[in-house]
C-alpha positions, 0 to 999 in steps of 0.5 A: 359491504360484503359480509361472509361469516364463518360458524363458530360454536357456542361456548356453554358456561354451566352455572350450578354453584356460586363458585362458577359464577367468578369463573363465567366472569373471568372466561368472558372478560378473557374472550372479549380482550382477545376480541380486541375489546379495551379494558374498560369495554372488557369490564362491561362483558365481565359485568354483564356475566356476572350478573346474568350468572348471579341471576340464574342461581338466584331465581332459577337455581341453575342454568347455563351462559352461551358465549359468542363472538358476533360480527360487528361494523368493525371486528367483532362484538360479545353475545351472552345468553343466560338460559334456564328452566325456571319458573319463568318472570314477568319481563316488564316488572324486572326491568324496572329498578327497584323490583325483585324476585329474590330479596335483592335491591332489584337492579339487574336487569336494569343494569343490563339494559344500561350496559348492552347495545342490544337487550331483549329476553323471553321467559315463560313457565319453560324457563327464561332466555336473556340476551345481551350484545355488547359491542367495543367503542367505535363499533355497532351491530350490523343491519342483518340480524340473525342468530345461531345456536351450535354445539358439539355432541357431548362437547367435543371440540370437533363439530360436524355441523357447519353455517355461514352466512353472507351477505351484499346489499339486498342478497342474502346466501345462507348454509348449513351442513351437517357432516355425516356421524360426529368428530373430527372426520365429520368436521373434515367434510363440512369444512370442505364443503363450507370452504367451497361455498365461501369461495362464491357464497352468491352462486345458484344453490344448483352450482353451490351444492355441485361445488360442494359435492366435488369439494366433499368427494373422499370425505364422509360427506355430509346433508347440506341446505344453501338458501340464496335470498333476494330482498330487492325482488322478494324471492328466495331460492332453495336447495337441500340434500339430506336431512337439513331442516329449513322453515319459512315462518310468518306470524301464524303460518309456517312453511317447509322447505323441500330437501331431496335424500343423498349425501353431498360428496357421495350418494348425489344427483343434481340438486333440484331448486325450489323458489319461495316468496319472501313475505314481510316479517318472515324468519328462515330457520335452517337446523340439523338434525341434532334438533327434534323436528316437532317444534312449533312457534306457536306454542311460544306466544311472542317469540316470533317477534324476539331476537333471532339469537333468542329463538334459536336458543330456546329451540336448543333448549327444548328440542335438542336431541341429546345424541348428535351435533346441533346447530340452529340458524335463525335469520331475520329476512328484512331489507337492510339497505346497500 
């Protein structure tokens, strides 16, 4: 099955006082209903949003919920992530029913696990991130594991960043574009490039760059990076123009992928493609320059082995510059079968 996932922004719901718990519940329920969840499954989403928001207030004082529609085997599923900068907690202790750090009955995280098709958590002294994915009945998760955190500057409905992921058997193709500046003109530029990518996502990255350059001509242009991986042969081809960050990570090692100066759609020469080996249990991380470049997953013991959506969210929380649109795309490079 060919998978072609178009990018979307993360919906952020602040949770700073009690009334926002009910708002989060209603927004999550409404989003699930629009995605085709029946009333029972939408109710599970609402319950998870309520529990996560309540836990944020009780244990961290404040935080936020990140909501996203994610692709499923049929249709879409829901991803709900709680993000805080609280004191952290021991996940193994808190998952046991009857344990509480806030004087309650201690069934919160255990209840989340029972409702979710996928549950993951990362917590340290910098704060906690809790991930819950929920699927409607007769649907299930895709074999491809990836996660993304994308946010427009100041919550603008127009985002100059675009991401896209395509997969077909053992082949994987990923794109991140950062339109020059931000707002509607930047969004128009990046969407033009993404449309060219979507038309032929498994073309060689050099060809992709040329096609995107032509499509983005007459717009502001932007920075772009394309990664084409073949899990069967264990090879990754990469081309980058401008300041999209790209890294391949394995346990204890991080390798930057080479990009060249320029603006796709404007100041552009023929893209140079670089080849890299794909190793076991490797991560590919692409990010726009709304994210600081000086981060090291080694400072977060254990995070490398968590779900890619958790990794993307932690990086956004701790390294967002706060003065531009930001996208963090994390993909687990692993064989998925045909």
